Structures are given as C-alpha cells and as structure tokens.
TIRO-2110 file (N, C-alpha, C; in Angstrom, 1 decimal):
// TIRO-2110
94.9, 77.7, 101.5, N, 1, A
96.1, 77.4, 102.4, CA, 1, A
96.2, 75.9, 102.5, C, 1, A
97.3, 75.4, 102.4, N, 2, A
97.5, 73.9, 102.4, CA, 2, A
97.7, 73.4, 103.8, C, 2, A
97.9, 74.2, 104.8, N, 3, A
98.0, 73.7, 106.2, CA, 3, A
99.2, 74.3, 106.8, C, 3, A
99.2, 74.3, 108.2, N, 4, A
100.3, 74.9, 108.9, CA, 4, A
101.6, 74.1, 108.8, C, 4, A
102.7, 74.8, 108.9, N, 5, A
103.9, 74.0, 108.9, CA, 5, A
104.0, 73.2, 110.1, C, 5, A
104.7, 72.0, 110.1, N, 6, A
104.9, 71.2, 111.3, CA, 6, A
105.6, 72.0, 112.4, C, 6, A
105.1, 71.8, 113.6, N, 7, A
105.7, 72.5, 114.7, CA, 7, A
105.5, 71.6, 116.0, C, 7, A
106.3, 71.9, 117.0, N, 8, A
106.1, 71.2, 118.3, CA, 8, A
104.8, 71.6, 118.9, C, 8, A
104.3, 70.8, 119.8, N, 9, A
103.1, 71.1, 120.6, CA, 9, A
103.4, 72.4, 121.4, C, 9, A
102.4, 73.3, 121.2, N, 10, A
102.6, 74.6, 122.0, CA, 10, A
102.3, 74.4, 123.4, C, 10, A
102.9, 75.3, 124.2, N, 11, A
102.6, 75.4, 125.6, CA, 11, A
101.5, 76.5, 125.7, C, 11, A
100.4, 76.2, 126.4, N, 12, A
99.4, 77.3, 126.5, CA, 12, A
99.9, 78.5, 127.2, C, 12, A
101.0, 78.4, 128.0, N, 13, A
101.5, 79.5, 128.7, CA, 13, A
102.7, 80.2, 128.0, C, 13, A
103.2, 79.6, 126.9, N, 14, A
104.3, 80.2, 126.1, CA, 14, A
104.1, 80.0, 124.7, C, 14, A
103.1, 80.7, 124.1, N, 15, A
102.8, 80.5, 122.7, CA, 15, A
103.9, 81.0, 121.8, C, 15, A
104.8, 81.9, 122.3, N, 16, A
105.9, 82.4, 121.5, CA, 16, A
106.9, 81.2, 121.2, C, 16, A
106.8, 80.1, 121.8, N, 17, A
107.6, 79.0, 121.5, CA, 17, A
107.3, 78.3, 120.2, C, 17, A
106.2, 78.6, 119.6, N, 18, A
105.8, 78.1, 118.3, CA, 18, A
106.7, 78.9, 117.3, C, 18, A
107.0, 78.2, 116.2, N, 19, A
107.7, 79.0, 115.1, CA, 19, A
106.8, 80.1, 114.6, C, 19, A
107.4, 81.2, 114.3, N, 20, A
106.6, 82.4, 113.9, CA, 20, A
105.7, 82.1, 112.7, C, 20, A
106.1, 81.3, 111.8, N, 21, A
105.3, 80.9, 110.6, CA, 21, A
104.0, 80.2, 111.1, C, 21, A
104.1, 79.3, 112.1, N, 22, A
103.0, 78.6, 112.6, CA, 22, A
102.0, 79.5, 113.3, C, 22, A
102.6, 80.5, 114.1, N, 23, A
101.7, 81.4, 114.8, CA, 23, A
101.0, 82.3, 113.8, C, 23, A
101.6, 82.7, 112.8, N, 24, A
101.0, 83.6, 111.8, CA, 24, A
99.9, 82.8, 111.0, C, 24, A
100.2, 81.5, 110.7, N, 25, A
99.2, 80.7, 110.0, CA, 25, A
97.9, 80.5, 110.8, C, 25, A
98.2, 80.2, 112.1, N, 26, A
97.0, 80.1, 113.0, CA, 26, A
96.2, 81.3, 113.2, C, 26, A
96.9, 82.5, 113.0, N, 27, A
96.2, 83.8, 113.1, CA, 27, A
95.5, 84.2, 111.8, C, 27, A
95.7, 83.4, 110.8, N, 28, A
94.9, 83.6, 109.5, CA, 28, A
95.8, 84.2, 108.4, C, 28, A
97.1, 84.3, 108.6, N, 29, A
97.9, 84.8, 107.6, CA, 29, A
98.2, 83.7, 106.6, C, 29, A
98.1, 84.0, 105.3, N, 30, A
98.3, 83.0, 104.2, CA, 30, A
99.8, 82.7, 104.0, C, 30, A
100.5, 82.2, 105.0, N, 31, A
101.9, 82.0, 104.9, CA, 31, A
102.3, 81.0, 103.8, C, 31, A
101.4, 80.1, 103.5, N, 32, A
101.7, 79.1, 102.5, CA, 32, A
101.7, 79.7, 101.1, C, 32, A
101.2, 80.9, 101.0, N, 33, A
101.2, 81.6, 99.7, CA, 33, A
102.4, 82.6, 99.5, C, 33, A
103.2, 82.7, 100.6, N, 34, A
104.4, 83.6, 100.5, CA, 34, A
105.6, 83.0, 99.9, C, 34, A
106.4, 83.9, 99.4, N, 35, A
107.7, 83.4, 98.8, CA, 35, A
108.6, 83.0, 99.9, C, 35, A
109.7, 82.3, 99.6, N, 36, A
110.7, 81.9, 100.6, CA, 36, A
111.3, 83.1, 101.2, C, 36, A
111.6, 84.2, 100.4, N, 37, A
112.1, 85.4, 101.0, CA, 37, A
111.2, 86.1, 102.0, C, 37, A
109.9, 86.1, 101.7, N, 38, A
108.9, 86.7, 102.6, CA, 38, A
108.9, 85.8, 103.9, C, 38, A
108.9, 84.5, 103.8, N, 39, A
108.9, 83.7, 104.9, CA, 39, A
110.1, 83.9, 105.8, C, 39, A
111.2, 84.1, 105.1, N, 40, A
112.5, 84.3, 105.9, CA, 40, A
112.4, 85.6, 106.7, C, 40, A
111.9, 86.7, 106.1, N, 41, A
111.7, 87.9, 106.8, CA, 41, A
110.8, 87.7, 108.0, C, 41, A
109.7, 87.0, 107.8, N, 42, A
108.7, 86.8, 108.9, CA, 42, A
109.4, 85.9, 110.0, C, 42, A
110.2, 85.0, 109.6, N, 43, A
110.8, 84.1, 110.6, CA, 43, A
111.8, 84.8, 111.5, C, 43, A
112.2, 86.0, 111.1, N, 44, A
113.2, 86.7, 111.8, CA, 44, A
112.6, 87.8, 112.7, C, 44, A
111.2, 87.8, 112.7, N, 45, A
110.5, 88.8, 113.6, CA, 45, A
110.9, 88.6, 115.1, C, 45, A
111.1, 89.7, 115.8, N, 46, A
111.3, 89.5, 117.2, CA, 46, A
109.9, 89.2, 117.9, C, 46, A
109.9, 88.7, 119.1, N, 47, A
108.6, 88.5, 119.8, CA, 47, A
107.8, 89.8, 119.8, C, 47, A
108.4, 90.9, 120.0, N, 48, A
107.7, 92.2, 120.1, CA, 48, A
107.1, 92.5, 118.8, C, 48, A
107.8, 92.3, 117.7, N, 49, A
107.3, 92.6, 116.3, CA, 49, A
106.1, 91.6, 116.0, C, 49, A
106.3, 90.4, 116.4, N, 50, A
105.2, 89.4, 116.2, CA, 50, A
103.9, 89.9, 116.9, C, 50, A
104.1, 90.3, 118.2, N, 51, A
103.0, 90.7, 119.0, CA, 51, A
102.3, 91.9, 118.3, C, 51, A
103.1, 92.8, 117.8, N, 52, A
102.6, 94.0, 117.2, CA, 52, A
101.8, 93.7, 115.9, C, 52, A
102.4, 92.8, 115.1, N, 53, A
101.8, 92.4, 113.8, CA, 53, A
100.4, 91.7, 114.1, C, 53, A
100.4, 90.8, 115.1, N, 54, A
99.1, 90.2, 115.4, CA, 54, A
98.1, 91.1, 116.0, C, 54, A
98.6, 92.1, 116.7, N, 55, A
97.6, 93.2, 117.2, CA, 55, A
97.0, 94.0, 116.1, C, 55, A
97.9, 94.4, 115.2, N, 56, A
97.4, 95.1, 114.0, CA, 56, A
96.4, 94.3, 113.2, C, 56, A
96.7, 93.0, 113.0, N, 57, A
95.8, 92.2, 112.2, CA, 57, A
94.5, 92.1, 113.0, C, 57, A
94.5, 91.9, 114.3, N, 58, A
93.3, 91.7, 115.1, CA, 58, A
92.4, 93.0, 114.9, C, 58, A
93.1, 94.2, 115.0, N, 59, A
92.3, 95.4, 114.9, CA, 59, A
91.8, 95.6, 113.5, C, 59, A
92.5, 95.2, 112.5, N, 60, A
92.0, 95.3, 111.1, CA, 60, A
90.8, 94.3, 110.9, C, 60, A
91.0, 93.1, 111.4, N, 61, A
89.9, 92.2, 111.3, CA, 61, A
88.6, 92.7, 112.1, C, 61, A
88.8, 93.4, 113.2, N, 62, A
87.7, 93.8, 114.0, CA, 62, A
86.8, 94.9, 113.2, C, 62, A
87.5, 95.6, 112.3, N, 63, A
86.7, 96.6, 111.5, CA, 63, A
86.5, 96.1, 110.1, C, 63, A
87.0, 95.0, 109.8, N, 64, A
86.8, 94.4, 108.4, CA, 64, A
85.4, 94.4, 107.9, C, 64, A
84.5, 93.8, 108.6, N, 65, A
83.1, 93.7, 108.1, CA, 65, A
82.5, 95.1, 107.9, C, 65, A
82.8, 96.0, 108.8, N, 66, A
82.3, 97.4, 108.6, CA, 66, A
82.8, 98.0, 107.3, C, 66, A
84.1, 97.9, 107.1, N, 67, A
84.7, 98.5, 105.9, CA, 67, A
84.1, 97.7, 104.7, C, 67, A
84.0, 96.4, 104.7, N, 68, A
83.5, 95.7, 103.6, CA, 68, A
82.1, 96.0, 103.3, C, 68, A
81.3, 96.2, 104.4, N, 69, A
79.9, 96.6, 104.2, CA, 69, A
79.8, 98.0, 103.5, C, 69, A
80.6, 98.9, 103.9, N, 70, A
80.6, 100.2, 103.3, CA, 70, A
81.0, 100.1, 101.8, C, 70, A
82.0, 99.3, 101.6, N, 71, A
82.4, 99.1, 100.2, CA, 71, A
81.3, 98.6, 99.3, C, 71, A
80.6, 97.6, 99.8, N, 72, A
79.5, 97.0, 99.1, CA, 72, A
78.3, 98.0, 98.9, C, 72, A
78.0, 98.7, 99.9, N, 73, A
76.9, 99.7, 99.8, CA, 73, A
77.2, 100.9, 99.0, C, 73, A
78.4, 101.4, 99.2, N, 74, A
78.7, 102.7, 98.5, CA, 74, A
79.6, 102.4, 97.3, C, 74, A
79.7, 101.2, 96.9, N, 75, A
80.5, 100.8, 95.7, CA, 75, A
82.0, 101.1, 95.9, C, 75, A
82.4, 101.2, 97.2, N, 76, A
83.8, 101.5, 97.5, CA, 76, A
84.2, 102.9, 97.4, C, 76, A
83.2, 103.8, 97.2, N, 77, A
83.4, 105.2, 97.0, CA, 77, A
84.0, 105.9, 98.3, C, 77, A
83.7, 105.3, 99.4, N, 78, A
84.2, 106.0, 100.6, CA, 78, A
85.6, 105.4, 101.1, C, 78, A
86.0, 104.3, 100.5, N, 79, A
87.2, 103.7, 101.0, CA, 79, A
88.1, 103.5, 99.8, C, 79, A
END
C-alpha cells in the first residue's frame, strides 16, 4: 500500500467525517490496489454500510489467525 489518500484532520468524536477511502485504508483495506470503479463504489457507501463493512472486517480479522492456523495444520482441508 502506498499510503492513505489525503484527508482533513479527523475529529475523534466524528470519524465519519473522514472520506470513506481514508477510513477503509486506516482499517486495513488495500484501497490503493483497487480500480477507480471499485473506489467509486466504496466512496458511495452510506455511513450505515461503512459501519457494517468495518464490523464484518473486524469479525473476520478476529477469527483470521484461527482459520489460518487450521489451514496450515490441516493443509486447508477443513476450510
């Protein structure tokens, strides 16, 4: 990733004021690797959609090491 897109300073009480692309980058999404069309779709997310997407990513990240460990131990046979 080359770095987050430029954005205004966030307010700690209103993170939704950041551009969606910057929020996603800071959450670990590789937005710099996306096409312009994909970035456009993401930029049009509603605050509720963005919250849901971040929640899903957090839950996937929380189980990521467990799934990765099973994949390494069982050769991916279980997943």
